[in-house]
NUDREN-409975 format. One record per residue (C-alpha): y, x, z; residue in one letter. Coordinates in steps of 0.2 Angstrom, whole numbers. Each point is the difference from the previous one (the first is absolute). Layout:
BEGIN
> y  x  z  code
> Y  X  Z  a .
...
This chain:
BEGIN
> y  x  z  code
> -93  -10  -30  m .
> -11  12  -9  e .
> -4  -8  -18  g .
> 18  -6  -2  v .
> 11  7  -12  r .
> 19  0  1  v .
> 12  2  -14  v .
> 18  7  10  d .
> 15  0  -9  l .
> 8  1  15  t .
> 13  15  6  a .
> 10  7  15  v .
> -6  -9  18  v .
> -1  -20  -3  m .
> -16  -1  -11  g .
> -7  19  3  p .
> -2  -5  18  y .
> -10  -16  -5  c .
> -11  10  -11  t .
> -2  16  10  q .
> -9  -14  15  i .
> -9  -7  -15  m .
> -8  18  -6  a .
> -3  4  19  d .
> -12  -15  2  m .
> -10  5  -15  g .
> 11  -6  -15  a .
> 1  9  -15  d .
> 18  1  -3  v .
> 6  8  -18  v .
> 18  3  3  k .
> 11  0  -19  v .
> 13  10  -1  e .
> 14  4  -10  p .
> 1  16  -7  p .
> 13  4  11  a .
> -11  -3  14  g .
> 3  -13  16  d .
> 18  4  8  n .
> -9  0  16  a .
> -6  17  -5  r .
> 16  7  1  y .
> 8  -7  16  v .
> -5  11  13  s .
> -8  17  4  v .
> -17  5  -5  g .
> -12  14  -3  p .
> 4  1  -20  a .
> 12  -8  -11  p .
> -3  -20  -3  g .
> -10  0  15  m .
> 10  -7  14  s .
> -5  -3  17  g .
> 5  -18  -3  v .
> -9  -3  -16  f .
> -15  10  5  v .
> -3  -10  17  n .
> 1  -19  -14  v .
> -10  4  -14  n .
> -15  9  9  r .
> -17  -1  -8  g .
> 9  -7  -15  k .
> -4  5  -20  r .
> 16  4  -6  s .
> 2  -3  -21  a .
> 15  1  -10  v .
> 1  -15  -13  i .
> 14  0  -12  d .
> 3  -19  3  l .
> 16  2  -16  t .
> -16  6  -12  t .
> -12  -12  -9  d .
> -15  12  8  e .
> 8  -3  15  g .
> -1  -16  2  k .
> -16  -1  -10  a .
> -7  10  13  t .
> 8  -10  16  l .
> -9  -15  -8  r .
> -16  8  1  g .
> 2  5  18  l .
> 5  -19  3  i .
> -15  -7  -8  a .
> -11  11  13  k .
> 8  -2  16  a .
> 2  -15  13  d .
> 19  3  6  v .
> 16  5  -11  f .
> 16  5  10  i .
> 16  3  -2  h .
> 18  3  6  s .
> 10  -3  -17  m .
> 11  -10  -2  r .
> -4  -18  -8  s .
> 9  2  -17  r .
> -4  17  -1  a .
> -21  -3  2  i .
> 4  -14  -10  a .
> 6  13  -15  k .
> -14  10  2  l .
> -11  -13  -4  g .
> -8  -2  17  f .
> 3  -16  9  t .
> -10  -10  10  y .
> -5  -11  -18  d .
> -1  17  -10  d .
> -12  7  14  v .
> -13  -16  3  a .
> -2  -2  -18  a .
> -8  17  0  i .
> -8  -4  19  n .
> 0  -16  4  p .
> -8  4  18  a .
> 12  14  3  i .
> 13  -2  16  i .
> 17  4  -5  y .
> 12  5  12  t .
> 18  1  -3  n .
> 12  11  13  c .
> 19  -3  -3  y .
> 14  0  10  g .
> 7  -17  -1  y .
> -13  -14  -7  s .
> 0  -5  -19  r .
> 1  -17  6  r .
> 17  1  6  g .
> 19  6  -6  p .
> -1  19  5  e .
> -16  2  -9  a .
> 0  17  -11  d .
> 13  7  14  r .
> -5  18  5  p .
> -5  1  18  a .
> -2  15  12  y .
> -4  -1  19  d .
> 16  4  5  d .
> 9  -14  -8  t .
> -16  -13  4  i .
> 5  6  19  q .
> 17  -6  -2  a .
> -2  -17  -10  e .
> -14  -3  12  s .
> 9  0  18  g .
> -7  15  5  l .
> 15  12  -2  a .
> 12  -15  10  a .
> -15  -2  13  v .
> 3  19  4  q .
> 18  -3  2  k .
> -3  -12  14  l .
> -11  11  7  l .
> 7  17  -2  t .
> 21  -5  -4  g .
> -2  9  -18  e .
> -8  -7  -16  t .
> -13  10  -5  t .
> -16  1  -7  y .
> -17  5  11  v .
> -10  16  0  g .
> -12  -3  -13  t .
> -3  -11  -18  i .
> -6  -14  11  v .
> 4  -12  -16  a .
> -11  11  -11  d .
> -13  0  12  k .
> -2  -20  5  v .
> 0  -3  -17  a .
> -12  10  -4  g .
> -12  -8  13  l .
> 6  -16  -10  t .
> -5  4  -15  a .
> -17  5  8  l .
> -6  -14  10  y .
> 7  -10  -16  a .
> -9  8  -11  t .
> -16  1  10  m .
> 2  -18  4  m .
> 0  -4  -18  a .
> -17  12  -4  l .
> -10  -10  15  f .
> 5  -16  -9  h .
> -6  7  -16  r .
> -16  4  10  e .
> -2  -19  3  r .
> 7  -6  -15  t .
> -3  13  -16  g .
> 21  -5  -1  e .
> 12  16  -4  g .
> 17  -4  3  q .
> 19  5  3  e .
> 8  7  15  v .
> 17  5  3  e .
> 8  6  16  v .
> 20  5  -1  s .
> 6  14  14  m .
> 17  -16  3  f .
> -13  -12  5  e .
> -11  11  8  t .
> 11  7  12  m .
> 13  -17  1  a .
> -17  -10  7  s .
> -6  17  12  f .
> 18  0  8  m .
> -2  -18  3  l .
> -16  1  10  v .
> 11  1  16  e .
> 17  -2  -7  h .
> 0  -16  -7  a .
> 0  -7  17  n .
> 11  -13  2  g .
> 5  -3  -18  r .
> -15  -8  -3  m .
> 2  -15  9  f .
> 12  -16  -5  s .
> 14  1  8  p .
> -2  19  5  p .
> 2  3  17  p .
> 2  16  -3  g .
> 1  15  -14  p .
> -9  9  -11  a .
> -4  16  13  v .
> -13  4  12  y .
> 11  7  16  p .
> -11  12  9  r .
> -2  10  -16  t .
> 17  1  -1  v .
> 8  2  17  a .
> 10  18  0  p .
> -9  7  15  n .
> -18  -4  -7  r .
> -4  19  -4  k .
> -8  15  6  p .
> 5  0  19  y .
> 8  17  6  p .
> -9  9  12  t .
> 4  12  13  k .
> -6  16  -13  d .
> -2  -12  -16  g .
> -4  -16  -6  h .
> -16  -13  1  v .
> -5  -17  -11  a .
> -5  -14  13  v .
> 1  -18  0  l .
> 0  -8  17  i .
> -1  -18  -8  y .
> -11  -12  5  n .
> -3  -9  17  d .
> -15  13  4  k .
> 8  15  -4  h .
> 18  -6  8  w .
> -9  -3  18  k .
> -7  18  -1  a .
> 14  11  -5  f .
> 11  -9  13  i .
> -12  1  14  g .
> -3  18  -3  a .
> 18  5  -5  v .
> 14  -15  5  q .
> -7  -12  11  p .
> 18  -6  1  a .
> -2  -7  -17  w .
> -12  -14  7  n .
> 13  -14  -2  s .
> 0  -18  -7  e .
> 12  9  -15  e .
> -13  8  -8  y .
> -16  -7  7  a .
> -7  -6  -19  t .
> -1  6  -19  l .
> 10  -16  -5  e .
> 14  5  15  q .
> -1  21  -7  r .
> 2  -4  -18  s .
> 13  -9  3  a .
> 11  15  6  q .
> -11  12  -8  i .
> 14  13  -2  d .
> 5  0  17  v .
> -16  2  7  v .
> -3  15  -13  y .
> 14  6  8  g .
> -6  0  17  l .
> -16  8  -3  i .
> 10  16  -10  a .
> 8  2  15  q .
> -15  1  11  t .
> -9  13  -13  l .
> 14  12  2  l .
> -7  3  20  e .
> -16  10  -6  r .
> -9  13  -14  t .
> -7  -7  -17  t .
> -16  5  8  a .
> 1  -10  16  e .
> 3  -15  -9  w .
> -13  3  -11  l .
> -13  2  14  a .
> 7  -17  10  l .
> -1  -12  -16  f .
> -14  7  -6  g .
> -9  -3  18  e .
> 9  -19  -1  l .
> -8  -3  -17  e .
> 20  -2  -5  i .
> 1  4  -19  p .
> 7  17  -1  v .
> 0  15  -12  a .
> 10  16  -1  p .
> 11  3  -16  i .
> -9  12  -12  q .
> 5  4  -18  t .
> -9  -2  -18  p .
> -6  21  3  d .
> -7  -6  18  d .
> -10  -13  -6  l .
> -11  14  -10  f .
> -4  6  18  d .
> -3  -18  9  d .
> -15  2  8  p .
> -4  -19  -2  h .
> 2  1  -20  l .
> -9  17  2  n .
> -14  -8  9  a .
> -4  -15  -10  i .
> 2  13  -16  g .
> 15  -7  -7  l .
> 4  12  -10  f .
> -14  10  -12  e .
> 6  16  -10  t .
> -6  0  -19  v .
> -3  17  -11  d .
> 13  0  -15  t .
> 2  14  -13  e .
> 17  1  10  h .
> -8  3  18  g .
> -6  -12  13  p .
> 11  -15  1  v .
> -2  -10  19  r .
> 1  -16  -5  f .
> 5  -18  13  p .
> -15  -8  -5  g .
> -8  -18  0  v .
> 8  -9  16  p .
> -12  -15  0  t .
> -19  2  4  w .
> -14  -10  -6  f .
> -16  0  6  s .
> -10  0  -16  r .
> 10  4  -14  t .
> 13  15  9  p .
> 15  5  -13  g .
> 2  19  -1  r .
> 14  11  -9  v .
> -5  -2  -18  a .
> 4  18  -5  g .
> 14  12  -5  p .
> 15  -8  -8  a .
> -2  2  -20  p .
> 11  15  -11  e .
> 9  -10  -14  l .
> -11  -6  -13  g .
> -14  9  9  a .
> -11  -15  -5  h .
> 4  -3  -17  t .
> -12  7  -12  a .
> -13  -8  14  d .
> 8  -19  -3  v .
> 3  3  -18  l .
> -19  2  -4  a .
> -4  -14  12  e .
> 8  -13  -12  v .
> -4  9  -15  g .
> 18  7  -8  a .
> -2  10  -13  l .
> 13  15  7  s .
> 7  5  14  e .
> 19  6  4  p .
> 4  19  0  q .
> 8  7  13  f .
> 14  12  1  d .
> -4  14  14  a .
> 19  3  2  v .
> 7  -17  7  d .
> -17  -13  3  g .
> 6  -11  -17  r .
> -10  -6  -10  v .
> 4  3  -21  d .
> 2  -12  -11  g .
> 10  -15  1  g .
> 14  -6  12  p .
> -2  4  19  q .
> 1  -19  9  v .
> 3  -3  19  g .
> -6  -14  10  l .
> 15  -11  0  p .
């Protein structure tokens, strides 16, 4: 993406994760922040105020410009950036971006070839337009929390901000598709990505199941993933994750461990799937008989998918991840930062961690100079705010 300029008005994780990947692939991402900065700057630990680990990771390699969009001068500066940009992406609610005067029609009037990506909680085309959304509420509304209850017996969230990240990846591929169309035709366009619709589609990949047909032969749920016994199996001294699923793996397992299960009752994937929780329960009882190391060794020999249980901390020391060079250390003014880097590989155009995350407003002067702005905001060294004009956040 070298040579592509992105004007980024997103905050927290969904939009910044999308544009972080663009930056890692070479794009010039100008992060436009309000005077107080992106809220993600303050949500977790970090080496300095306003530099939380979450913020630093999803905003690496970007340039931060503080622009007060409540002022005419700030709006003029943003228009100057738009005129030279390839992508404009924001995560404001539709009425908020309209109030500021930066709808697609406003932006396309300045730069008709621009790709304009809206990151919303809910599509503005539906009755929930402008309703606020967060990862937790979208996990609940998309069916994920209910599916967790089927699996664990408790209505709960999963332990990662999956809605934010899936929506961020969706915003990335949607924007790239629009850029590809522009490359072929020269036409810019507007793109809309909303968390609720994205997660509803994501959840229904497998869970639509019987509800897709008329009449429905079954409910909207995929039984295997919600079977109560689908969980890491206890062993004699810990746990192990293993999926003895298809006919090849099943025959290898029972041949080596449980020959007595070689019966018509469990002979095929279809038969086992119809009673999947029973099968999981039988496997669970068997895996209690040996240690984790013994099972890892045996399943490895049998080429049955198996894995140890690791924590997020363990990933930093994982031999495979380190062998492929996933982690990249970047020197910053707060010391070295070891980033989880680009997970994809390209033979001709590899990406890399684009650089450190920016301090709030670190590139404001450069950005203003690039668009020919007449003055630059003055920072209060105590709290990082910009003097002059009211503070505005990203709604």
